[in-house]
N, C-alpha and C positions, 0 to 999 in steps of 0.2 A: 514793110516787114515781110520777109519771105515766109511762105507757109510750107508745111510738110507735104511732100509729094505723095500721090496715090501709090507710087512704086515702093514706098517705104514698107519694110517688113518688121513685125514686132516679135520679140521672143523674150523669155524669162530666163535669167541666169540661174542655174540650178543650185548654186551654193551661196547666193546672197539675195538680199532684197533689192533687186536691180532690174529695172526695165530697160531693155536694149532695143535699138532700132538700127536697121541696116540701110544706110544711105547708099548712093551710087559709089562713093569713093571709099568710105571706111566705116568701121563699126563705131557707133556712138552709144553712150550709156548715161542714164540718169540714175544716181544712187540714192537710196533712202537709208542712210546709216543709222545705227542705234544712237550714236552721239550726235547731237545737233551741231551743225556748223553755222557760224554766223552768216557767212556769205558763200554761196555756191554758184559757180558760173558753168553754164552748159553751152558749149560751142558747137556750131555746125561744122560740117566737113570743109566748108569753103575756107575757113580760117585755120584749119588744123596745121598745115605745113608751115604757114607763116608764124603761128604761135610757137611751134617747136623750135624754129630757128631763133626766135627771140629768147626763149628759155635757155637754149644752148649758149648764146652770147652772154646772157646774164651769169650763167654758171661759170663760164670762162673768166669773166671779170671778177666774180667772187673768189674764185680759186687764186687768181693772180693777186688780189688784194689780201687774201688770207695768208699767203705764203710770205716768208721772209725773203726779201729781195734787196739787192744792192741799192735800189732806188727808194727803199722804204725810209721813212723819216727816222732819223736817229741811228741808222745802221751804216757803218763804214768799215768794210773788211780790212782796211789798212789805217784805221783811225789812230791807233796808238803810235804808229810810225810817224804820222803827221804831227802828232802832239809832241813827240820827242825829237822832231826835226831829223829823222833818220831817212836817208835816201839810199835805198838798196833795191834796185829793180828786180833781181831774181827772187828775193824774199817777199817783196810786195806782190809779185805775180803768184808766188806760192800761196800767200794768204788769200788772194782772190780765188784761186782754184780751190782752196780748201773751203772757202765760203760757199762756192757753187756746189761742191760735193756735199756740204751740210744741207743745202736746200734739196738736193736730189735725194739724200737719205731721208729727210723728213717727208718728202713726197711718197717714198716707198713705205715709210712707217704709217702714214695716214691712209694707205690703201688697206691696212689690216686693223689699225687701231683708231678709235675715235679722236684721241688727242694724246699728248705726251703723258698726261696723268694716268690714262689707262695703260700706257706702255710701262709705267713704273709702279703699277700696283698689281702685278701678276700674282703676288702672294695671296690675293683675295680669292683666287679660283684654282691656282696650281698648288699642288701639295695635298695634304689631308685636311678635310673640312667637314664639320658636322652640318648636315642638311636638315631643314625643318621637317622633312617628310620621313622621319624615323629611319635615317640611314646616314652613312658617312661616304662622301665622295672623294675620290683620289684622282688627281690629274698629274701627268708627267710628260716631259718632252724627250722623246727618244726616236728620232726619225730613221735610224738605222735598224730598229728592231722589227721583227715580224709578229711578235706575240708579246703580250704584257699581262702580268698577274702580280698580285700581292701575296707574299708568303710570310708567315709569322707564327708565333705561338698561339694565336687566336684561331688558326685553322689547321694546326698541325703541320705547318710549313708545306702545305699542299700547293703545287703550282697550277692546279686546275679548278679549285673551289671558288676563288675570287679573281676572275680574269676579265679583261676588257671584251665587250661584245663585238660582234662582227659589224662591218660597215661603219658609217659615219657616227653611229651612236657610241662607238668605242674607240675610233681612230680617225683623225681628220687628215687633210692633205698636207698639213704643216708638220706632222709627226707627233702630235699630242695624243696621248692615250688617256682613256677615261674608264675608271673602274668604280663600281658601286658596291659598297659593303652594306647590305641590308641588315638592320637590327633583327634579332631572332625572337620570334613570338614565344612567349612563355607557355608552358604546358597548361592546357585547359582554357587558354584565352582564344577568343575569336578574332579574326582579322578585322580591321577597321571598316566600318560601313562606307565611309567615303574613301575612294581610292587615293586621293591626294590629301589625306588627313595630315594636318600639321601639328607640331608640338613646340611649345615654347620652353626650351631647356634651361633658360637662364633667368629672365626677368620674373616670370611667373612659376618658378620652379616649385613653389609650395602649393600650387593649385592643382586639384585633381579634376576628374571628369564631372562636368556640371549635370550630366544626366539628361540633357535636352538633345533630342535627335537632330540630325542634319536636316531632315525634311522639315521639321518644325521651325528651325532657324531660317531656312530659305523662305518658308511661307510667311513667317513674321517679317522678313525683310521686304517681300513683295507687298504685304498689306500696309506696312508702316511707311515705307519709303516713297512709293508712287501714289500720287493723287489720282482720282477717277479720270480716266481718259488718257493719262500720261503714258501708260504702258500699252496703249492700244496697238501701236505698230511694233512693239517688242513681242507681244504675245500673238499677233496676227500679221506675220510678215508678208504673206502673199495675198492679203485682202485686196489691196489696190490693183495689182496686176490681174488678179482673178476676175474682179468686176469688169475691168476694161476688156479682158478677153471675152467674158460673157456678153458684154454689150455689142461687141463686133461680130463674134462668131457663135453666140449662143442660139437657142431655139427662137428667141424673140428678136433676134437681130435681123438685119437685111439678108435676104436669101438670094437676090440677084443684084446685078450692077445698077439696074434702074431703081430698085428700092433703096440702094445705098445713097443715091442722090449726091449732090455736090457737097463735099466736106468743107465747112467754113475754115477760115484761117485759125491758127492756134489761139490767138488772143481772144477772138470772138467765142470760140468754144469754151475757153477757160472761164470767161465772164458769165456765160450762160450757165455753166455748171456751178459756179459760185453762187449765182442767184437762186438756183434750184435747191441748193443744199445749205442755204444761209441759216436755217433753223437747226441744222445738225451740229453735232459736236465735232467741228472741223479742227484740224491741226492749226496751230497758231503761226501759219505761214501766209505770205502773199507774194504774188509774182509782179514785179515792177518792170515795165518796158523802159529801157534806157535810151530809146530813140534811134538805135542803130538800124542800118538797112539789112541786117542779117539776124538770124534767130539767136539772140543772146538775151537771156533773162537772168536777173539777179533775184534769187529766192531769199527774201529777207524775213526774218522771224519777227513776230510781234515784240516790240520793246519791253512790254510788261512781262511777257513769258520769257524773253531772253534774260532779263535781270533775275527773274525768279529761278530760272534753270541754273544760272551762274552761281547763285547763292546756295544752291543745293550741294551739300558736301557728299563726297563719294561714300558709298555704303560700306566703308572699311570696318566700322564697329561690328557689323553683322558677321563679316568674314572672320574677324578676330575672335568672335564668340564661338566660331567653329573650332578654333585652335584649342588644344588641350595643354595642360601643364605638365611639369616634370614628374609629378607623382603618378599621373595617369600613364605616362610613358614607361616609368619604372615598373608599374604594376603589370603592364601588358608585354613589355619587351625587355630583353637583355641586350646590351650594346654589341653590335657586330664586331667591333674591335675595342675592348675595354681600355680605360686609362692605364698607362704604364706598359702596354703590350709591346713586345719586341717584334719588329718586322723589317723586311727588305723587299725590294721590287725584283721580280723575276722577268727576264727577257729571253726570248728565243731569237737568235740572230743567225745570219748566214754561216757564222763560224761555230754555232752551237749554243746551248743554253748558258746563261750566266745570271748571277745575282749581284745586286748593287744596293748600297745605301742610297735612298732617294736624294736627289740633288737639292730638293726644296725642304728636306727634313729639318725640323726646328729643334730637335733634341736627339743627340747621337751618342752612342756609347762606342768609342773607338776600340779597335782590337787590342787586347792586352792578355798576357800570359798564354799566348797561342790561340785565344778564342777569336772567332770572326766578329767583325764589327756589325752593328745593327742600329736601326733607328728606333726611337721610343715614342710611342703615340702619347702626346701630352694633351689630355683633355680632363683636367680635374673637375670635380663637381662644383657647381656655382658658389656654394658656400665656402669653398677653399680657394677660389680664384683670387689672385692678388688684386687688391684695390688700392689705387694710387691715392696718396694723401697730400702730397706737396706739388706745387706748380713749378714750372721751370723758372729759374732765375733770369733776370734780364741780362743781356750780353753787355759786359762792361766795356768802357772805352779802351782799356788796356787789359791784356791777358797775362796772368801769372800762373803758368801751368805746372802741375806736379805730375810727372810721368810715373806710372806704376805698373808693376806686374803682380797680379794677384797671387800667383803660385809661390813667389819668393818673398811675400810681404810679411811672413811671420818670423818669429825668432827660433822656432823649433825646426829641426832637420826633416821637414816633410812638405807636402804640397798644401798650402793654405787654401782656405775656402772663401767663397764670396761673403759668407756670414762673418767669418773672422776678420776679413778686411773691413767690412762695414763697422764692426764693433771697435776695432783697434786702430786702424790706419786713418779712416776718415776724420775722426776727431783730431788726430795729429796734423793732418793737412789743414784743417780749419784753424787750429791754433797757430800754425806756422805762417799764416797770412796769405796763402794762395787762394785764387778764386776759380780754379778749374783743375780737373784731373784728366789725364790722358791715359787710357788703358791699352796695354799691349798684350797680345796673347789671349784675348777673350774669345775670339771666334774659334770654333772647333778645329783642332789640328791633331794629326796622328801621333807624332813624336814630341814628347815634352821638351826634349833638349833643343828643338828647333826654335824655341822661344815663342812660337806661335805664328811664324811667318810662312811656313809651308801649310797653308790652310787646306782643309779637305772638305768642309761643309760650311758654306758661307752663311747659311741662315740659322745656324745653331751656336748657342753659347757652349763653351767647353764644359762637358759634364764632369771633368776632373775637379772642378771648383764648386759645383753645385747644380741646382736646377734652374730653369728659366725664371721661376718666381724668386729664387734667391738673388738672381742678378737684377731683377726689377726692384727688389728691396734695396739693393746697393745703390742703384741710380736714384731711387726715391729719397733715401736718406741723404745722399749727396746734395740733391736739390733742396732738401730741408735745411741743410747747412749753408745754402747759398753758393754751392759749387756747381759749375757747369761740368758736364761729362762728355769728353771726346773719346772717339774710338780710332785706334790705329787700324785702318782698313787696308787689306791687301787685295787689290784688283789688278795688279800688274803682272801677276803670275799665279800659278796654283800648284799644289802638290801633284807629283806624278803617280801617286798611288791609285790603283784601280778599284780594289774592293770597297774602300771607304771614300775615295776621292772621285773626281770627275773624269779622269783619264780613261779612255776607251769605255765611256759610260754605256753606250748602246752597242758596243762591239766594234764600232767604227773609230778610226783614229782622228776624225775631223768633226766630231759632234760639237764640243765646246771649244776646241783648240784647232790651231792650224795643223795641217799635215806636213810631213817631211821635216827638214831641219828647222824650218821657221817655227814649228810647233814646240820647240824645246829651247830653254835658256842655254846659251853657249857654255856657261860656267857652272851653273847651279843645278842643271838637270831638271828644272821645274818646267811645267807646261805653260805655253803662252796662248792667251785667249784670242779667239777669232772675232775681233771687235766689229768687223764689217757685217756680221750675220745679225739679222734683226732679232732672232730668238735669243742669241747670246746677249745682245743689248737689253732685251726684255728681262733676262735673268739678272744681269748685273745692276741695272737701274732699279729694278724691284728690290734687290738686296739692300741698296742704300736706303730706299724709302722704308723698308721693313724695320731696320734698326731705329729709325726715327719714330715711326708710328707705334711699333710694338714695345720698344724699350725706352722711348723718349730720350734718345741720344741727342746731344746738342751740337755735335759737329764731328768732322772726320779729318784725320791726317792721312792723305793718300800716300802710301808707302812706295818708295823706289820708282818714281815715274820714269826715270831714264831707262829702266828695264823694258817698259812697254812702248815708249815713244820711238825708240830707235830699233832698227832691225839688228843692229850689233849689240843691243841690250846695254848701251851706255859704256861699253868697255873699250872705247877708243879715245885717244887724246883729243882734247879740244883746245883750240887757240882763241875762241871767242868770235871768230868770223861768222857772219850771218849765213854764209853758204853752208856751213856745217849743220844748220838747223833746217835746211831744205832737203839735203841728201840723206839717204839711208834712214828715212823717217817713215814710221807707220802712220799714215794719214788717218786710218780708221781709228787708231788709238786716240789721236788728238780729237777726232769728232766725238768719241765717247766721252772724253773729259769735258768737252764743251756742253754736250747734252746733260751730263751729270750735274754740272754747276747750274745750268739753266733750270733744270727741273727742281733741284733741291732748293734753290733760292726762290723759285716761283711758288712751290708748295709750302715751304717753311722759310719765311722771310728772315727769321733770326738765326738760321743755321750758319755755322762757321766751317769753312773748308780750307784746309792747309795743304800746300803742295810740298812734297819732299823730292826735289830734283837736283841732283848734283851738277847738272849742266846749265841750270838757270835758263830754261827755255824762254825766249823772248815773249813777253805778254802774258806771263803766268797769272799775274794779278790784275790784268786789264779786263774791262767788261767784254763779254762775248760779242756785244754789238759793235765793238771797236776793234775787232780782230784778236782779242785776247782769249784766254782759256777760262777766265771767270773766277779764279780762286780769291779768297779773302787775305790769305797770308802765304808766304813761302819761307822755307827753312834755309837759313844761311849755314850750310854745312861746313864752310871753310873755317869758321871761327874755332870750333872745337879741334879741328885738325891743326890749326896754327898753335893753339895753346899746348897741345900734346907734343908737337914738334919742339917748341921752345923749352918745355920742361924736360924732355928726354935727351935732346940733342944739342942744346945751345947753353953755353955758360951764362950765368945771370948778367954779367957785365957786358955781354955781347947782344943782348936783346935789342931789336930795332923798334923804336917807338913809331917810326913811319910805317913800318910793316904792320904793326899792331893796329894803328888807326885805319890804314887803308883796307885791311881785311874786315874790320868791324863795320866800316861804312862803305864797303866796296860797291854796293848797289845804292848809291845815293839817291837816284831817281825813284827808287821803290823802298826807301828805308822805312817809311811809315807802314809798309806791308810786310816787314821782315820779322820773322821769329828767330831769336838767337838763343843759344845756350852755350855755357862754358863746357859742359860735358853732359851727355845724355846716356842712355843705356849702352850705346855702342862702345864707349870707352871702358866700361866695366864688365860687359857681358861677352862681347865678341872676341874673346881670347886676349883682351888687353887688361889694363889696370886702371883703376880710378885715379883721379888726380891726387887724392889723399894718400893712396898707396904709393904713388911716385914721390910725393913730397916728404912723407913721414917714413915710409918703408917699415922696418921692424923697430924703429926707434920708439922708446917709451919715455915717460917723464923721469924715470929713475935710471935710465941708461947714462953711462959716462959721456960727458960732453953733449948731452941731449938738449941743453937749454938753447944754444944757438940754432941747432937744426930745427927744433920745434918752432922757434920764433920765426925762422925763415919760412918754413912750410905754412905756418898759420897766417903770416903776413901776405904771402903770395896767393894763398887760397882765397882770402877775403878780397884782395885787390882785383884778382881776375874776375871774380863774380860781380864786383861792384861796377867795373868798367864795362863788362859785357852786358849787364842789365841796363845801364843808363845811357850808353852811347848808341845803342842799336835802335830797333823799331819799337812797335807798340805791343810786342808779345815776347815773353821770356819763358824758358822751360828749364826745369831741374828734375833729374832722375831721383827716385825714391832713395833716401839715405845719404845722398851726396850733400845735402844741406848741412849736415853735421860732420862731414868728412869721413864717411864710412871707410874703415881701414882695409877692407878686403874686397877683392873682385867677386864677380858672380860666375859660378861654374855649375851648369845644370848637370844632373846625373846622366851619365852616358857610359858606354862600354870602357872607354879609356881611363875612367876614374872609378870603375867598379860600381857605377850607379850610386855614387855617394851624394848625399844631400848636405854635406858639411859646409859647402860654400853657396848653397842655393837658398839663402835666407838673408835676413837683415838683423843686425845686432842693435836692436832698440834699447837694450839695457845699458848701452854706453852712455846714453843721455842722463841716466840716473846716477852715474858714477862721477859726474863733474869733470873738471879738467878741460883738456883741449877740445873735446867734442861738444861740451856745453858752451864753450866760448864761440866756436864756429856756428853753432845752432842759434845762439843769441844774436849774433851778427846777421845771420840770414833772415831772422825775423825782422830785424831793423830794416833790411833791404826791402822787404815786402811792405813795411809800414811807410817807407820812403815813397813808394808809388801810391799806396792807398791814401796817405795824408797829404803828400805834396804833389801828386799827379806827375811823378817823374817820367813815366812812360807816355802818358796821354798828351803831354804838352807838345809844342812844336818841336821839330827835329833839332838835334844839337848843333851848335855852331862851334866847330873845332878851330880855335884860334891860336893855339900854342902847342907845338910839337918840337921838342929839343932832343935830338938823338945823343948829343954829347952828355948832357946832364940827365938824360933819361926821364924827362918830365913831360907830361901831357896835361893840357887844360882845355876845358870847353864849357860852354854855358848851355842851359836848357831852360828857357823861361827865366825865372828869378833865381835859379839854382846855378851855382858855380862848382865845377868838379876839378880837383887838382890831384894828380898822381905823380909820385916820385918812385920809379922802379929801380933806382940805383941801389946796388947791394950795400954800399958803404957810405956814400956821400950824403950828408944832411945839409940843409940850407936854412940859415937863421932868418934871413929876409929874402925870400924868393919873390921876384916881381912877375906878376901876370896881369894882362890887360882885362879890363871890364868896360862895358859900354855905359852902364848906368852908374852915376855917382851916388854914393850913399854909404850906409853902414851894412856890413855883411857879418853874419854870425854862423859859426860851425853848428850844423845840425846832425852830422854824422862823421865820426873819426875812427878809422880802422885801428888806430894805435891806442885806443882806450883800454885800460886794464881789464874791464869787464868783457872785452872781446879777445883777451889773450895778448894784448899789446903792452908796451912799456909805459904808456902814459906820459910821453915826453912833452906834449903840448899841454900847458896848464890851463885851468879854467879861465883865468883872466886874459889869456891869449885867444879865446874863442871869438871875441868881437874884433872886427877890423874895419877901418874907415878908409875910403878911397883917397888916392892922391891924384890931382889933376895933372896927368902926364900921359903922353901918347906912347902906348906900349901895345905891341901885337896888332897895330893898326886900329886900336880902340882908344877912345878919348881919355879914359881913366885907367888906373891900375891899383892893385893891392900888393902890399909887401907882407908875405905870410911866412910863418915858420913851416918848414917842410922836412921832417925827419926822413931818413932812408927807409925804403920799402913801406911807405905809408900813403894814405889817400884821405882827403877831407872833402866834405860837401858843405859849401857855404850857401846861405840863403840871404837874399837881399831883404833886410828887415826894415830899412828906412831909406827913403829916397831923398837926396839933397838936391835942391834946385839952386843953381848958381846963376 
C-alpha cells in the first residue's frame, strides 16, 4: 500500500467540510457530507485518468441503451409494412429516416428535459401559479421580447409595477420570462420573521398561526430529532481539519524537519489514532483495506448505526409546523392578484410595446362589443374549488359516440351554457344508449360562428359557456352516467388573431409558427405551428396532458391532420400511391403526432386517440414502435360523403350496392380501428343540410301526398344508419339531434344572417310531439341496444358474402348475427335466398319495417323465425329463405344450432 508523500500539501475548502490534499498530479479531496453515504471511495491520482475513461465508456453505453434505436427489442421502423406485405423502398426509406429523426429529436429534448413526462407537464410551472411563500409566480415564453410585465386591474394596468427582474432571475436563455407578484402586507401587520415563510392555502386553510416562533421550532427539532453525538459534525464542521492543522502546524507540533521524524504509512497512523481514541465518542465509521496496491479505502459505516440512520425519517413534520394556514395568510396579506382579476402580459419588442392574452391562460374573456380581450385569474378559495365525485368509466370494447356542441344544445335562440347542457342533454345521451360524448368548440375561440375550430387559447375552456368549474361539473356528471368524454382538439392550425391568439405573440412572426408562406394555411388563413421547435412541442404536448389532468378528459379526436401533415395542407388530389406520403410532407408534424401518442398512452393507459385524416396516412393506427403514428382509431370520412352524394345526386334505383360496401369497408385491414358515421356536424353545420332535411324537406305529415315521401325518408334514414353502424369498425358517431332526424340545419349567428340565433339550436320539443321524429328516435335507441346487448360492434369484423347490384340487396354476418338489406325502391321479395355458414334456427331481433319505427309492418310476427336449408349459396353451406320488403332491413340472430 502506497503512503502519502511528504510533498503533499493540505488545505481546507472554505465552503464545505472538506479536507483537500494536493498531490503531484491533481487535486484530491475527502468529503465529510452532512448525509451519510453507505460507501465512499477515495482514489489516488494514479488511477484518476483510468477511472474517468471507464466512467465515460459507461455513460456512453447507458446513453445508447436508454435511447430508442432500430436495434432495440420490439422496435422496427418499417414493421407495419412487413406485417402487411408491402414492399415500397422509397416509403420504407422515408420511415427509417423519420425514425432516426425521432431519435435525434429525443436527444435534443433530453438535453433540456429530464424525460418526456417533464416535457408534457409545462403547465405545472408555466402560466400563473400560487406559490407557498405568499406570492404568485408567472412564467411565459416570448423569446423575441426585450421586456416582460403583467398588467391588469390589480395594478392599474401599469407596465412597470410587476415586471420580470434583470438577468437570469427574470429571463433565461431559452426565452422564458419570470414575474413574481408578491402578496401585499396588510396595514399594521409586520413582515414574517422567517424570510421563506410558507403558507398552506388549501389543505389547512382553516388553521391560523400557532403562536410558536420559528426559533422555538428549530430548537425543538434539534433537541428531539438528533441523539447525543449524532449532530456533532453538523454543529462543528471544522473540528476535524482544525485539530489536524493544529497537530501539524500548532505550537506543540514539530518545529523542524528533524522533529517531524518519519511519517508512518496511512494505515499505521489510522490504527494508532483509533487505539488512542477508543474511549471517545467516535463516529460510527471504520476504514477497511481492500488489499489494493494503491491508496483506496472503503469507509464503511457501522451496520447498527447504518440501519438506525436509515430508519430515521426526515424532519419534515418540524418544517411543516413552520408553515402557517390560510387564516394566518388572510390576516397578514391581501392577494397580489385576486381571484377574478383581469390581466394581460406586456412585452417590449424591437417593434415597440404590445399587450397579449397569455398563451398559457386557463380562463379567457375574448373581445366582444369592441372591448379588448383579457385573461381572468382563476384562483377560487379552497371551499369553493370543485371537488370531483365520480371516477372515470372503463373504456368499452366498442364506442358509441354522441357528438355535441354546447352552444347550440338548447332549444332557445341563445348560446347555451355548460350547466344547461349538463342538466338537459346528458340525461338524453344516457337514455339514448350512447357510451361517450365528443365535444366540439369547447376550447376558447374568438368568433362563435367558427364553431370553435379557429382556436385562440388552447388551455382555456370557452368562457361563453361558463367557468372552468362548470366544465368540470359537466365532465364529472358525464362520468357519473357512465359516459366517456372526448374532446375535439385542434393542434393542426391556430387562429391568426394577434391580440387574443398566438400570432405575433412576442412581436416576431416565428414564435409559435413558421415564418413566410409556410406559416399560413393556403386556404383558411390560419397559422401553422412550428412543430420542430422544442418549446412549441413543450406547449402543445403540455396542452394535451393539461386537459387530461385538469378536466379528466378521456380522449381526443385530432382535427384535420391533413392540414398539418402536408405542406400543401392536404388540398391536392391523392391517388393512393405511397410516393404521395413521402413528398410534400412536414416530417416535424409527424414526429409531434408520434410523441403525442407515445406520451398520452404512457401517462394515461386508458386514453383514446382518434385521427381525422382525409388522406388516410399509412400507419395511422399502427404502434409507434412498428413505424406507425400510434392512434387508437381513425375516422372514415368517405362514408358520409358517399351517403350525401347518393341522397342528393343519384336516383334511388341507381344506387350501387358494390360502391356502398366498398366504401364502408374500404380499409379492410384496419376496419377494427375505424370510426364511422352516416353524418356528423359537417353535414348540418358547414353550409350543408342534414340527411333528414334532404329526405323530408318541407314535407309534413299533413301535406298532400306526404305518406310515400315520409315512408321513403324514414326507411332510408333507418337503413343508412343501421348498415353504417354494423358493417364498419368498433366505433360509431352521431351528431346531436340527428338520431331523431332533426329537420333543420345549423347556422351560427354571423353578419350575413344579421347574427340570428334562429337556426343555432336543437328542436328537442319534436320528440314530445310524436310522429316521425319519435319513430326515428326509437329506432336509434334500438341500434344502441343492438351493440350493448348483442355486441354488434365488438364482435369480429363482418363477413360480406352477398352483394347484388341488380336486386339491390346486401347481406353479411357478424358473429351469430345476420344482416340483410333491400335498398330497392319498389321490388319486394317473398323468399329471398341468402347464404349462412351455420345451420340452425334464426330469429329477427330488429326490423326497420316495424310500425313502431314508422314502417308498414309487412313482415308478420310468425315470419320472424326462419330455419336454414342445406343448400350451397354465396359460397356457404346453408341458406335462409326470408321475406324482404322494399327499402327494409332485418337483423337475424342464430338462436339454435342444428348439428347434422
